[in-house]
N, C-alpha and C positions, 0 to 999 in steps of 0.2 A: 555571201555575195548575192544569192537569190533574193533574200529579204531586202537588201539594199536596193536592188533593181526595182523591186515592187514599190518601195517607198519613193524612189525617184520618179517612177512612172506615175504614181498617184499625185505627187506634187506637180508634175508637169501637166497632168490632166486638170487639176484645180486651177492652175495658172491660165490655161487655155479657156476654161469655162468663165473665168473672171473677165477675160477680154472680149467675150461675146456681147453683141449689142442687146440691150434690155428691150423687150417688146413694149409697144405702146400700151398704156393702161386704158381699156375701154370703160369709162366711168358710167354709172347708172344712177338713177334717182334712188333714194332710200326705200327700203321695203317696210311696209307696216309691221307692227308687232304681231299682227294676226296672220302674217304670211305663212304659206304652206310651202316647204322647201324639200325637194327630193335629194337625198344623198345616195347616189348610185356608186357602188364600189365593190371591193373584195373584202378579205378578212380584216384589213386595216380600218375599213368603214364599219364592219360588223362589230369590231372591238375584241377580236380574239386575243386572249391574254389578260382579260379583265372582265368584270361583270358588265352586263348589258347597259346598266345605268352609267357606266364609266366610259362608254364608247364616245368618240369625239362628237358624233351628231347629237347625242343627249346633252353633252356639256355645252355645245354651241347653242342648243335650244335654251338652256338656262341663261346663257349670256345675252341672248337677243330677244327672247320671248316668242320666237318663231316656232311653228310646228315643224319639226324635222322628221321626215319619213325615212327611216333607216332601211335602205335596200342594199345593205352590204351582204355579200355572199362569199363565204370562204372558198378559195380556189378559183374564183371566177376570172375569166379572161376578158379582153376587150370584145371578142366575138360574142361571148355569152352575155356580156353586159349590153351589147347592141340589141340582141334579141329581146332582152328584158325591158330595155328602155322603150322600145316600140310599143310593147304591150302596156307598160305603165302610163305612157303619155296618151295612149288611145283610151284608157279607162278612167283617167282622172285629170284634174287641172292643178298645176303647180305654179307658184309665183316665181320660183327659182329652181335651178338644177345645178348640183355640184357633182362632178364626175371624178372619181378617183380609181382609175383602172390602169392596167399595164404591167404591174409588178409580176403577176404570174406568167404573163407572156415572156418576160425577160428570164424568169427562173426556169421556164420550160424551153428556153431558147427558140421560141417561135420566130418565124421570119419578121424582122423589124419592119419591113415595108408593109406587111399585113397589119401589124400593130398600129402603125401610123395611119394607114387607110381607115382602120376601124375607129381610131380616136377622132379623125376628121369627120367621119360619118356620125359618130356620137355627138360631137360638138354641133354639127349642122342640124341634127334632129332636135337637140335640146334648145338651140338658139331659135329654131322655127317655132318652138313652143313658148319660149320666154327669152327676152333679151338678157335677163339675169342668169347667165350661164357661166360657170367657172370650171376650170380643169385643174385638178391637184397634180403636181408633178411628183413622180415616184423616183427614188434613187436607183441607179444601177447597182445590182448586187455583186460588187467586186471584192475579191480578197484584199486587194491593196487598200481599198477604202476602209475596210474593217481594221486592217493593221494600223493605219494611221488615225483611226477614229474620226474619219471625215468622209462620209458618203456624199456623193454629188448627184443631183437630179440628172436623169437621162436627158440629153440635150434636145431630143425631138419634141418634148412637151412644149417648150418655148416656141418652137417652130410651128407646131400645130396650132397653138393658141394665137400666134400672130397671123397665120394664114386664115384661121377661122373667125377671127375677130371676137374671141371670147376671153374672159378674164383668166389669167394664170395665177395659181397659188403656188409659188416656188418655196422649196426648202422646208415646208412644214413636216413632212415625213423624214427627209434626210437628216435634219438636225436631231430629231428624237432618236432615230435608229442608229445614229453615230455615237450615242451615249449609253453605255451599258446599264447605268442606273435607271434609265427610262424604258428599258426593254424587258419583256417577259421571256423572249428567246431571240435568236439571231434576226428574225424578220418581223417580229410583232412588238408592239409597245405594251407597257403595263398601264395601270390606272393613271399614274403620274404622267406617263408619256402621252396618253391620249388627251389628258387635260391640257398639256402643252401644245399638242396639235390643234386642239380647239381654239386656244388663245391665239395661235399663229394665224389660223384661218380667219378668226374674228378681226384681228388687226389688219389683215390684208383686205378683207371685204369692207372694213371701215374706210380704209384709204381709197377704195374704189367707189365709195359713196353708197354702198348697200345698207350700211348701218347708220 
């Protein structure tokens, strides 16, 4: 009975998510192949669970020709990422910034209002540096989602992207982490999974005009 309740709860959550309005897509002009792109994130950006050359920023670089600066740090939170972003933007120039943070906030059950506030500040700081700013949505780590093999993005990513006027990259992590064959463990991808993440990001950025 408990398992059935979890499955029904997960299905209801997916139905509600499907009914939510889709944020407007802030299109940008194409980036040159010489573009320098900052990938700021946690272990999913660092590529934990695979070799460094298989991390999604490395794969995205091969798909686009861009120079991807991989600033993924295992265990990092939105608060830690915000501190690092300020230092990174003060010391270098980037043509685009892709932020993928928040998963560790949820795993540690940090206050959601703080996570949202940090993501909004991250988005604002990155957008002040370059209009080519994107936010990768991270799925909520729920037992029900794992049971049905269908994790869903935490809803606040779409809300933050909409309010901040930055691009949202939805589903890239959720789709991969929902499939055991693309994971190295419960919360990390394997090489094939990171390649799929990179392709999903590339497809989304192409739709937004970056590529």
